[in-house]
C-alpha positions, 0 to 999 in steps of 0.5 A: 516295289521290285521289277517284274521279271518274266524271264530268270537272270543268268547269273555267272557265278562262283561261291566267293566274296564277290559272287556272293554279292550278286546272289544276296542282292538277287535274294534280297530283290526277290528276282528269279535267276538261274546259276551258271557256274563258273569254276574258276579253279578249272579256268571256265572264265577263260572260255570264249562264251564267258569272255564275250560277256566278261572280257576281264575273265572275272566272275560274276556277270549277269545277263538280264533278258529283260533289260532296258527297253525290254531287250537283253543286257549283259553286265560285268563287275560286281559293283556295276551289277549291284548298281544295275539291279538297284536301279532296276528294282528301286531297292537298296539304292536310293533314287535321290542324288544325295542318298545315291552318292552316299551309297556309291562312296562305300561301294567304291571304297569296298571295290577299290579297298576292302575287297582288293586288300583282303584278297591280298591278304588271303593270298599272302597268308594262305595261298602263297607258295612261300611265306613273305613276311613283308607282304603278309604284314602289308596287307594284314595291316591294311585290312586292319586299317579298313576295319577301323574305318568301318567300325568308326562309321558304324559307331553311330549308325546301323549300316554304312550308308544309313539304310541297308543298301548295296554298300553293305551287301558288297562288304559283308562276304569279305567281312565275314572271312575276317579270321582268314585275313588275320583280324581280331573282331573284338577290336572292332565292336561296331563292325562286329555288330553290323556283321551280325545284323547283315548276316542274320538277314534271311536273304543274306543267309540264302545268297551265301548258301548258293552252291556252297557245296562247290566251295566246300570241295575245293581246298585252294591251299592244297590244289596246286593245279587250281592255284596255277589257273587262279594265280597264274590267270591262264587257262589250264 
């Protein structure tokens, strides 16, 4: 049963694969939340108030006014937020150690592998000011390998860690962008079936829709000013 939440969780967010992880989780858990947009193309992530809760100048981050002991708590890093919300609600994150380890393996696999590699594939395939064939091939091939890992894993199960969990929530936002990563989803039939199952969930659809209009306004492949902020990692 989900935790009772008397005040909304503050979500510092921009509609990206990492941001979607948290909107999806909050929607799945039925927790009230208030979106605080962090426009990463304009440098909002470098503002002192945001850095106070997310020192790595990356979104998402949350402030939960109903944290442990009834005291507010802030959490940054999307994987840590998913674990925190899973523990808080008892949803999508097993309470038993064996089940939790199973989920953690795939959550950390996403955090350390799928997300960074897919992100680099996006960068060198779409955003890099010059095409570097070695980099394009390197990251496209690595995403292909990772999709193969998922495809094998999903051959005999519906979700990555058994039941639907934060591991699936962590992966879906990246996985749905397979075309941008230069992949042919038909090569991975079990991955494709999993992606369809996850994207069909109403809470996933709601989570992906949060502030989607803001994402649609920005074309990073053309917005050089936003690129200088995002890829130079400095305030405007």
